[in-house]
Each structure stands twice: as C-alpha cells, then as structure tokens.
C-alpha positions as CSV (number, residue, x, y, z in Angstrom):
1,M,20.4,-2.3,10.9
2,M,19.2,-5.8,10.3
3,D,21.9,-8.3,9.5
4,L,20.9,-10.4,6.4
5,K,24.5,-11.5,5.6
6,G,24.3,-14.9,3.9
7,K,20.7,-14.6,3.0
8,D,19.7,-14.9,-0.7
9,A,16.8,-12.9,-2.1
10,I,14.7,-12.4,-5.2
11,V,12.9,-9.1,-5.8
12,T,10.7,-8.7,-8.8
13,G,9.7,-5.3,-10.4
14,A,13.0,-4.1,-8.9
15,S,14.2,-1.5,-11.5
16,R,12.3,1.4,-9.9
17,G,9.9,2.4,-7.2
18,I,9.0,0.1,-4.4
19,G,10.9,-2.9,-5.7
20,K,14.1,-1.0,-6.2
21,S,13.9,0.5,-2.7
22,V,13.3,-2.9,-1.2
23,A,16.2,-4.5,-3.1
24,M,18.5,-1.6,-2.0
25,K,17.6,-2.1,1.6
26,L,18.1,-5.9,1.5
27,A,21.5,-5.3,-0.2
28,E,22.5,-2.8,2.4
29,C,21.7,-5.3,5.1
30,G,24.0,-7.9,3.5
31,A,21.7,-10.1,1.4
32,N,22.6,-11.4,-2.0
33,V,19.9,-10.0,-4.2
34,M,18.6,-11.1,-7.6
35,I,16.7,-8.2,-9.0
36,A,14.2,-8.8,-11.8
37,A,12.4,-6.4,-14.2
38,R,11.4,-6.2,-17.8
39,G,13.3,-3.1,-18.9
40,V,16.9,-3.9,-19.5
41,E,18.3,-0.4,-19.4
42,A,16.5,0.5,-16.2
43,L,17.4,-2.8,-14.7
44,N,21.1,-2.2,-15.4
45,D,20.9,1.3,-13.9
46,A,19.3,-0.1,-10.8
47,V,22.0,-2.8,-10.4
48,K,24.7,-0.1,-10.5
49,E,22.9,2.1,-8.0
50,I,22.2,-0.7,-5.6
51,Q,25.8,-2.0,-5.8
52,K,27.1,1.3,-4.4
53,N,26.1,0.4,-0.8
54,A,25.6,-3.3,-1.2
55,K,27.2,-5.7,1.2
56,G,26.3,-8.8,-0.8
57,K,26.1,-9.9,-4.4
58,I,23.8,-8.1,-6.8
59,I,22.6,-9.5,-10.1
60,G,20.0,-8.2,-12.5
61,L,18.0,-10.5,-14.7
62,P,15.6,-9.3,-17.4
63,T,12.3,-10.9,-16.5
64,D,8.7,-10.6,-17.7
65,T,6.7,-12.1,-14.9
66,A,3.8,-12.8,-17.2
67,K,5.9,-15.4,-19.0
68,L,6.4,-18.8,-17.3
69,D,9.7,-19.3,-19.2
70,D,11.1,-16.1,-17.7
71,L,10.0,-17.1,-14.2
72,Q,11.6,-20.5,-14.5
73,K,14.9,-18.9,-15.7
74,L,14.7,-16.5,-12.7
75,Y,14.4,-19.3,-10.3
76,L,17.1,-21.5,-11.9
77,T,19.5,-18.6,-12.3
78,T,19.1,-17.6,-8.6
79,M,19.7,-21.1,-7.5
80,K,22.8,-21.4,-9.7
81,E,24.3,-18.0,-8.6
82,F,23.4,-18.0,-4.9
83,G,22.8,-21.7,-4.1
84,G,19.4,-21.0,-2.5
85,I,16.5,-18.7,-1.9
86,D,15.7,-17.4,1.6
87,I,13.5,-14.4,0.7
88,L,11.1,-13.8,-2.2
89,V,9.6,-10.3,-2.6
90,N,6.8,-10.4,-5.2
91,N,6.5,-6.8,-6.3
92,A,6.1,-6.7,-10.1
93,G,2.8,-5.4,-11.1
94,I,0.9,-3.4,-13.7
95,S,-2.1,-1.1,-13.5
96,S,-5.0,-0.4,-15.8
97,Q,-7.4,2.3,-14.6
98,Y,-10.6,2.7,-16.6
99,P,-14.3,2.7,-16.1
100,F,-14.9,-1.0,-16.9
101,E,-16.8,-0.3,-20.2
102,K,-13.8,1.6,-21.5
103,Q,-11.1,-0.8,-20.3
104,P,-9.1,-2.5,-23.2
105,I,-9.9,-6.2,-23.2
106,E,-6.2,-7.0,-23.6
107,D,-5.5,-5.2,-20.3
108,I,-7.7,-7.6,-18.4
109,E,-5.6,-10.6,-19.5
110,N,-2.4,-8.7,-18.8
111,L,-3.5,-7.9,-15.3
112,V,-4.3,-11.5,-14.6
113,M,-1.0,-12.7,-16.0
114,V,1.2,-10.3,-14.1
115,N,-0.7,-9.4,-10.9
116,Y,-2.0,-12.8,-10.1
117,L,-0.3,-15.6,-12.1
118,G,3.1,-13.9,-11.9
119,Y,3.0,-14.2,-8.1
120,V,1.4,-17.7,-7.9
121,R,3.8,-19.2,-10.5
122,L,6.9,-17.8,-9.0
123,I,5.9,-19.0,-5.5
124,R,5.2,-22.4,-6.9
125,L,8.7,-22.5,-8.4
126,V,10.5,-21.6,-5.2
127,I,8.3,-23.2,-2.6
128,N,9.6,-26.8,-2.7
129,H,13.2,-25.5,-2.1
130,M,11.9,-23.6,0.9
131,I,9.9,-26.6,2.2
132,E,13.1,-28.8,1.8
133,K,15.1,-26.5,4.0
134,K,12.2,-25.7,6.3
135,S,12.5,-22.0,6.1
136,G,11.8,-19.0,3.9
137,A,10.0,-15.7,3.8
138,I,7.7,-14.8,0.9
139,I,6.5,-11.2,0.9
140,N,3.9,-10.0,-1.6
141,M,2.7,-6.5,-2.6
142,V,-1.0,-6.7,-2.8
143,S,-3.1,-3.5,-2.6
144,G,-4.7,-1.4,0.0
145,S,-7.7,-1.2,-2.3
146,T,-8.6,-4.8,-1.3
147,L,-9.7,-3.4,2.0
148,C,-12.6,-1.6,0.3
149,D,-16.0,-3.2,-0.3
150,P,-16.9,-2.5,-3.0
151,V,-13.5,-2.0,-4.6
152,P,-12.8,1.5,-5.8
153,R,-14.3,2.8,-9.0
154,T,-12.2,2.7,-12.2
155,F,-10.0,0.1,-10.4
156,V,-12.6,-2.7,-10.5
157,T,-10.6,-5.2,-12.6
158,Y,-7.3,-4.4,-11.0
159,S,-8.6,-4.5,-7.4
160,S,-10.7,-7.6,-7.9
161,I,-7.7,-9.5,-9.1
162,K,-5.8,-8.3,-6.1
163,V,-8.6,-9.5,-3.9
164,G,-8.2,-13.0,-5.4
165,L,-4.4,-12.8,-4.8
166,R,-5.0,-11.7,-1.2
167,A,-7.3,-14.8,-0.7
168,F,-4.7,-17.1,-2.2
169,L,-2.0,-15.8,0.0
170,K,-4.1,-16.1,3.1
171,G,-4.7,-19.7,2.4
172,L,-1.1,-20.3,1.6
173,F,-0.1,-18.8,4.9
174,W,-1.9,-21.6,6.7
175,E,-0.5,-24.3,4.4
176,M,3.1,-23.2,4.7
177,R,3.5,-22.3,8.4
178,D,3.9,-25.9,9.4
179,H,6.9,-26.0,7.0
180,G,8.5,-23.0,8.7
181,I,7.8,-20.7,5.7
182,K,6.4,-17.3,6.3
183,I,3.8,-15.8,3.9
184,T,3.1,-12.0,4.3
185,S,1.0,-9.7,2.3
186,I,1.7,-6.0,2.2
187,L,-1.4,-3.8,1.5
188,P,-0.1,-0.3,0.6
189,G,-2.1,2.7,-0.2
190,V,-1.0,5.1,-3.0
191,V,2.7,5.4,-3.2
192,D,4.8,8.2,-4.9
193,T,6.2,6.3,-7.8
194,D,6.8,7.0,-11.5
195,L,3.1,6.6,-12.3
196,T,1.9,9.3,-10.0
197,G,4.9,11.5,-10.8
198,K,3.9,11.6,-14.5
199,L,0.3,12.7,-13.9
200,A,-0.2,16.1,-15.5
201,N,-2.9,17.4,-13.3
202,I,-2.1,16.2,-9.8
203,T,-2.2,19.0,-7.3
204,Q,0.2,19.8,-4.5
205,E,-2.4,18.8,-2.0
206,Q,-2.8,15.4,-3.6
207,S,0.9,14.9,-4.0
208,E,1.4,15.5,-0.2
209,R,-0.9,12.6,0.5
210,L,1.2,10.1,-1.4
211,M,3.4,7.8,0.7
212,S,7.1,7.3,-0.1
213,S,8.5,3.9,-1.2
214,Q,10.4,3.9,2.1
215,T,7.2,3.5,4.0
216,V,6.6,0.2,2.2
217,V,10.2,-0.8,2.7
218,D,9.7,-0.4,6.4
219,M,6.8,-2.9,6.3
220,V,8.9,-5.4,4.5
221,M,11.8,-5.1,7.0
222,F,9.3,-5.4,9.9
223,A,8.1,-8.7,8.5
224,L,11.6,-9.9,8.1
225,S,12.5,-8.8,11.7
226,M,10.0,-11.2,13.3
227,P,11.3,-14.1,15.3
228,A,11.1,-17.6,13.8
229,N,7.8,-18.4,15.7
230,A,5.9,-15.3,14.5
231,C,4.8,-14.0,11.1
232,P,2.6,-11.0,10.1
233,L,-0.1,-12.4,7.9
234,E,-0.9,-9.0,6.5
235,L,0.4,-5.5,6.9
236,A,-1.7,-2.5,5.7
237,V,-0.2,0.9,5.4
238,I,-2.7,3.4,4.1
239,N,-2.4,7.1,3.3
240,Q,-4.0,9.5,5.9
241,Q,-7.0,11.4,4.6
242,T,-7.3,9.6,1.3
243,P,-10.8,8.5,0.5
244,W,-10.7,5.3,-1.6
245,T,-14.2,5.9,-2.8
246,K,-12.8,8.9,-4.7
247,P,-9.2,8.0,-5.5
248,I,-6.7,10.8,-5.5
249,I,-5.5,9.5,-8.9
250,D,-8.7,9.7,-11.0
251,Y,-9.3,8.4,-14.5
252,Q,-9.1,11.8,-16.1
253,Q,-5.7,12.6,-14.6
254,K,-4.4,9.2,-15.8
255,Q,-5.4,10.0,-19.3
256,A,-3.6,13.3,-19.2
257,K,-0.2,11.8,-18.5
C-alpha cells in the first residue's frame, strides 16, 4: 500500500461514489483528508465511515463548489487544520441529461458553475501555495465522453463543458510542470454510482457494463505513485463494449428514476 503519511489532501464531492472511495483510499494510506460535499448528513456519514480505517486526520466541510465563498472557506480551513495542501482531487460534479431543446436553461448555468468553474476556481485558490513549495498533485475527474467527436447525444451540454475543462487542464499541465506541480485528468466511462443505481429500467446486461468506483480509485493512486520526474497527463478508463454513440443510460431511463 502506498505510504501517504504526512500528506494533506482535499477531495470534493466526497460524500458518496467516486469521491468517497478516493478519500477512503487516501485516508487508508495515511493522508490527512478534508472531504467536501453539499449534503451535510451524507458528509457526516462519510466522515464516520472513512475514519474507521483512516491513518490520518479526517475532516468534513459542507461545500457547494458552485459558490466561490464556499471554495475560499474550503481552502482556508484546510490550510488552518492541516498546514498545507499536497493533493487536490477535484471530483464534485453534476449531470443534466436531456435532448438539448428540452434541457432546463438553469441546468446549463449549474453545469458551468460546478463542472467547470468549481474546478478552475479551487485550483486557482490552492495553486500559489503549491508553487511556493514547488510540489503538489492536482487530479481532476473529467469524462470519458470527451473522447467522442461529436460528443454523445443527450449529453451535449455536459460533455462540451467537460471538453473545455479538459482543454484547460492540458494547458495547465504545461504551465505548472516547471513548478514541480502535477496536473492529471481522469477520463472515466460510466461508473456504478447512486445515479445509475436509481434508474428504474436499467437491465442486468447494462448493469454489468458499469465500472466500480474502485476502478477510478486505481487510476488516482496510479497517478500519485509516479516518481517526481513523471506525471500522467490523462488517464482514460472506459467500459468494455459500451457504445458512447448510444449511451447505456438513455434519456428515457433517466426520466423514469
């Protein structure tokens, strides 16, 4: 098991799913972990569960990554409690799957605020601390759908925003490497999380195609395992036999949940 004793980490969207699994693994490896999520009850439950096998300090902070004030509080609280930030895992995200003409207009703004600005703003808050100490790892959950051209139907807005995020992170990789900071994008396929578990009409065949959160955790840990002079720019882990042009989670299934 990787030794992260003495390392300080932030994981957003960490009350369930991928974020919770990542936070749990970092804690088991000895890192101090600040976990952030919007839902207070789910966040508190996650803290209790992660603490069972944690070898470091675990703190939960209610955070809406769409709000700059919340992100500033997350950064300042982490610095106060841990004294530094070595690892940032940007995982918080929301989905809105509709044919574009049916997509609620407010969803478009929410997608931008959480799935793009939430990442960019938090990175901007922590980056100067990492530049000062000449080290740090920033790992970002993007989307395997960004590998498709054109992006998948009914995910046009979601995926195009993720395409923009992916472009930003590629550029940031080149800017930050001379400062000793690693920028890595994870491009996962469809993962078995609360969203897919609540779909009413998903078939057993479709369910078997879903990846577990642990598969994505393995990608995060691989990125962190690299020597100081190497950094994976992007890691894509995609479901076998899943055609993105006809997503296994279709619009009609989403509406049935």
